[in-house]
C-alpha positions as CSV (number, residue, x, y, z in Angstrom):
1,M,0.0,0.0,0.0
2,K,2.8,2.4,0.9
3,Q,4.5,1.6,-2.4
4,V,1.3,2.3,-4.4
5,A,0.8,5.6,-2.5
6,K,4.4,6.5,-3.1
7,L,4.1,5.7,-6.8
8,R,0.8,7.7,-7.1
9,K,2.5,10.7,-5.4
10,Q,5.5,10.4,-7.9
11,L,3.0,10.1,-10.8
12,E,1.1,13.2,-9.6
13,E,4.4,15.2,-9.2
14,S,5.5,14.1,-12.7
15,Q,2.1,15.2,-14.1
16,N,2.4,18.6,-12.3
17,E,5.9,19.0,-13.7
18,T,4.7,18.0,-17.2
19,R,1.8,20.5,-17.0
20,A,4.2,23.3,-15.9
21,L,6.6,22.5,-18.7
22,V,3.8,22.5,-21.3
23,Q,2.6,25.8,-19.9
24,N,6.1,27.3,-20.2
25,L,6.4,26.0,-23.8
26,R,3.0,27.5,-24.6
27,N,4.1,30.9,-23.2
28,E,7.4,30.8,-25.1
29,T,5.7,29.8,-28.3
30,H,3.3,32.6,-27.9
31,A,6.1,35.1,-27.2
32,M,8.0,33.9,-30.3
33,G,4.9,34.2,-32.4
34,S,4.2,37.7,-31.2
35,G,7.8,38.7,-31.9
36,S,7.7,37.2,-35.4
37,I,4.6,39.1,-36.1
38,G,6.2,42.3,-35.0
39,V,9.3,41.6,-37.1
40,G,7.1,40.8,-40.1
41,Q,5.2,44.1,-39.8
42,R,8.5,46.0,-39.4
43,L,9.9,44.3,-42.5
44,R,6.8,45.2,-44.5
45,E,7.2,48.9,-43.4
46,V,10.9,48.9,-44.5
47,E,10.0,47.2,-47.8
48,K,7.3,49.8,-48.4
49,K,9.8,52.7,-47.7
50,L,12.4,51.1,-49.9
51,N,9.9,50.8,-52.8
52,Q,8.9,54.5,-52.3
53,A,12.5,55.5,-52.3
54,M,13.2,53.6,-55.5
55,E,10.2,55.1,-57.2
56,R,11.3,58.6,-56.0
57,Q,14.8,57.9,-57.4
58,V,13.3,56.9,-60.8
59,E,11.1,60.1,-60.8
60,L,14.1,62.3,-60.1
61,E,16.1,60.7,-62.8
62,Q,13.3,61.2,-65.3
63,K,12.9,64.8,-64.3
64,D,16.4,65.6,-65.2
65,P,17.2,63.7,-68.4
66,G,20.5,65.5,-68.7
67,S,21.8,63.6,-65.6
68,L,20.9,60.2,-67.0
69,P,24.2,59.7,-68.8
70,Y,26.1,60.6,-65.6
71,T,24.0,58.2,-63.5
72,Y,24.6,55.5,-66.1
73,A,28.3,56.4,-66.2
74,I,28.6,56.1,-62.4
75,R,27.0,52.7,-62.5
76,L,29.4,51.6,-65.2
77,V,32.4,52.9,-63.2
78,E,31.2,51.1,-60.1
79,M,31.2,47.9,-62.2
80,G,34.8,48.5,-63.3
81,A,34.4,50.5,-66.6
82,S,37.3,52.7,-67.8
83,A,37.1,56.4,-68.8
84,K,37.3,55.2,-72.4
85,D,34.3,53.0,-71.9
86,L,32.3,55.9,-70.5
87,V,33.2,58.0,-73.6
88,D,32.2,55.2,-75.9
89,N,29.0,54.1,-74.1
90,C,27.6,57.3,-72.5
91,G,28.5,60.0,-75.0
92,L,30.6,61.9,-72.4
93,A,33.5,64.1,-73.2
94,R,36.9,62.6,-72.3
95,V,37.3,65.2,-69.5
96,E,33.9,64.3,-68.0
97,A,34.7,60.6,-68.1
98,D,38.1,61.1,-66.5
99,L,36.5,63.2,-63.8
100,I,33.9,60.6,-63.0
101,S,36.6,57.9,-62.9
102,L,38.8,60.0,-60.6
103,V,35.9,60.8,-58.2
104,H,34.9,57.1,-58.1
105,S,38.5,56.0,-57.4
106,E,38.7,58.5,-54.5
107,I,35.3,57.4,-53.1
108,K,36.4,53.8,-53.4
109,R,39.7,54.5,-51.7
110,K,37.9,56.2,-48.8
111,G,35.4,53.3,-48.4
112,F,32.3,55.2,-49.5
113,Q,29.8,54.3,-52.2
114,A,28.6,56.8,-54.7
115,R,25.1,56.6,-53.2
116,D,26.4,57.7,-49.9
117,I,27.5,61.1,-51.4
118,T,24.4,61.9,-53.3
């Protein structure tokens, strides 16, 4: 009888521990779910702002068609194009192409990106 009572008591204690662990897991799962929802919402907001910024950039580039060759030239230089490539592909004067290449090399040397300056 004493052994049965002892076993029942151990079983009851084990059940209580299991219930407590299950409750803790539920609480942690709920907290993680809430956190994930918050991160997802924040990510959506950032994505929306990025899309707006990209649209704004396109609008600005379209408003000043004269700057388009320079924007394209900067992108080419960032990809490794030479001043001669800029003259051939963007219709820039050699002096303009040299200047863009020189500025880009200084920016690269100092660890900036061209977008950081504009």
